C-alpha positions as CSV (number, residue, x, y, z in Angstrom):
1,M,-32.9,-122.5,12.5
2,E,-35.2,-119.5,13.0
3,Y,-33.7,-116.1,13.2
4,T,-34.7,-112.5,13.1
5,T,-35.3,-111.1,9.5
6,T,-33.9,-107.6,9.3
7,L,-34.2,-105.0,6.5
8,W,-32.0,-102.0,6.0
9,Q,-32.6,-99.1,3.6
10,H,-30.0,-96.8,2.0
11,G,-31.5,-94.6,-0.7
12,D,-32.6,-96.9,-3.6
13,Y,-30.7,-99.8,-2.0
14,A,-32.0,-102.4,0.4
15,L,-30.3,-105.2,2.4
16,T,-32.3,-108.0,4.0
17,S,-31.7,-111.2,5.8
18,D,-34.9,-112.6,4.3
19,K,-33.8,-115.7,2.4
20,S,-37.1,-115.9,0.4
21,T,-36.0,-112.8,-1.5
22,L,-32.7,-114.3,-2.7
23,D,-32.1,-114.8,-6.4
24,R,-30.3,-118.2,-6.0
25,P,-29.5,-118.6,-9.8
26,F,-27.9,-115.1,-9.6
27,I,-25.8,-116.0,-6.6
28,H,-24.8,-119.3,-8.1
29,A,-23.8,-117.6,-11.4
30,F,-21.5,-115.2,-9.5
31,L,-20.0,-117.8,-7.2
32,T,-19.2,-120.2,-10.0
33,R,-17.0,-117.6,-11.7
34,S,-15.4,-116.3,-8.4
35,T,-11.9,-117.1,-7.4
36,W,-13.0,-118.9,-4.2
37,A,-15.9,-121.1,-5.5
38,K,-15.1,-121.6,-9.2
39,G,-17.2,-124.4,-10.6
40,I,-19.4,-124.8,-7.6
41,K,-22.7,-126.6,-8.3
42,S,-26.0,-125.0,-7.7
43,E,-27.0,-127.8,-5.3
44,V,-24.0,-127.0,-3.1
45,V,-24.9,-123.3,-3.2
46,N,-28.5,-124.0,-2.3
47,T,-27.5,-126.3,0.6
48,A,-25.1,-123.6,1.9
49,I,-27.8,-120.9,1.7
50,D,-30.3,-123.2,3.5
51,H,-28.0,-123.7,6.4
52,S,-26.6,-120.2,6.8
53,L,-27.7,-116.7,7.8
54,C,-27.7,-114.9,4.4
55,F,-28.0,-111.2,3.3
56,G,-29.2,-110.1,-0.1
57,L,-28.3,-106.6,-1.4
58,Y,-30.8,-105.1,-3.8
59,H,-31.1,-102.0,-6.0
60,L,-34.7,-101.2,-6.9
61,G,-35.7,-104.8,-6.3
62,K,-32.8,-106.4,-8.4
63,Q,-30.3,-108.4,-6.4
64,I,-26.8,-106.9,-6.8
65,G,-24.9,-108.4,-3.8
66,F,-24.8,-111.2,-1.3
67,A,-23.1,-112.2,2.0
68,R,-23.4,-115.5,3.9
69,L,-22.6,-116.3,7.6
70,V,-22.1,-119.8,8.6
71,T,-23.0,-119.8,12.3
72,D,-24.2,-121.7,15.3
73,F,-26.4,-118.6,16.1
74,A,-25.0,-118.4,19.6
75,T,-21.2,-117.9,19.8
76,F,-19.4,-118.2,16.4
77,G,-19.8,-117.1,12.8
78,Y,-17.8,-117.5,9.6
79,L,-18.4,-114.8,7.0
80,C,-18.1,-115.9,3.4
81,D,-19.3,-115.5,-0.2
82,V,-19.4,-111.7,0.1
83,F,-19.8,-109.9,-3.2
84,V,-21.2,-106.9,-5.0
85,I,-21.5,-107.2,-8.8
86,E,-19.0,-105.3,-10.8
87,E,-21.3,-102.5,-12.1
88,Y,-22.2,-101.5,-8.5
89,Q,-18.7,-101.6,-7.1
90,G,-17.0,-98.4,-6.0
91,K,-20.1,-96.9,-4.5
92,G,-19.5,-97.8,-0.9
93,L,-22.1,-100.6,-1.0
94,A,-19.9,-103.4,0.2
95,R,-18.9,-101.4,3.3
96,W,-22.5,-100.4,4.0
97,M,-23.5,-104.1,3.6
98,M,-20.8,-105.3,6.0
99,S,-21.6,-102.6,8.5
100,A,-25.3,-103.4,8.4
101,C,-24.8,-107.1,8.7
102,L,-22.8,-106.5,11.9
103,E,-26.0,-104.9,13.3
104,H,-28.1,-108.0,12.8
105,P,-29.3,-109.4,16.1
106,T,-27.5,-112.7,15.6
107,L,-24.1,-111.1,14.8
108,I,-24.3,-108.7,17.7
109,Q,-24.2,-111.6,20.2
110,L,-21.4,-113.7,18.6
111,R,-18.2,-114.0,20.5
112,R,-16.1,-114.5,17.3
113,I,-16.7,-113.8,13.6
114,M,-14.0,-115.1,11.2
115,L,-13.4,-114.6,7.5
116,V,-10.8,-115.5,5.0
117,T,-10.0,-113.1,2.2
118,S,-7.2,-112.4,-0.2
119,T,-8.7,-109.4,-2.0
120,A,-10.6,-107.1,0.3
121,A,-8.8,-106.8,3.6
122,G,-9.1,-103.0,3.7
123,L,-12.9,-103.3,3.5
124,Y,-13.2,-105.6,6.4
125,E,-10.7,-103.7,8.5
126,K,-12.9,-100.6,8.1
127,V,-15.8,-102.3,9.7
128,G,-13.9,-103.8,12.6
129,Y,-12.2,-107.0,11.5
130,S,-8.5,-107.5,12.4
131,A,-5.9,-109.8,10.9
132,V,-5.1,-113.0,12.8
133,N,-1.3,-113.4,12.2
134,A,-0.3,-115.1,15.4
135,E,1.8,-118.2,14.7
136,N,-0.1,-121.5,15.2
137,F,-3.3,-119.7,16.1
138,V,-5.6,-120.4,13.1
139,W,-5.5,-123.8,11.4
140,Q,-7.3,-125.2,8.4
141,I,-7.9,-128.0,6.0
142,N,-7.9,-126.3,2.6
143,R,-9.3,-127.9,-0.6
144,P,-9.3,-125.0,-3.1
145,D,-10.1,-127.2,-6.1
146,I,-12.8,-129.4,-4.6
147,Y,-15.5,-128.1,-7.0
148,Q,-13.5,-128.9,-10.0
149,Q,-12.8,-132.5,-8.8
150,G,-16.4,-133.6,-9.4
151,E,-16.6,-135.4,-6.1
152,C,-18.7,-132.8,-4.2
153,F,-22.4,-133.6,-4.5
């Protein structure tokens, strides 16, 4: 899928949707110790990146954050794998990254963007997301330990 590559600047920080700049080993290292993708294999991360719209956050050329949008590039997107490494947290960078991502030409046209979070609801609410708490509205098949089972890839 082709999409518009976008670059945002914020002082010494840059955010881009250019996948060629992503530090895939860095992303994998973070995700494998995260609460939501613990134990994920690098092949799975690479496949997910290859088939998603991705955003890399950089400080003076070094990657410090990431966000990924699974999308059909027309009507729907699912935001996931969002992080800023610990030493850069508390500087407003996650909020800036989320706000900038929403300005990307692909995200502007989407009818619905979903996400699932148990740790950063306040961040997402500040940039326009709202909770979906209507009974029987959002459904899922959830396999939280799939990467530890050794059956995935």
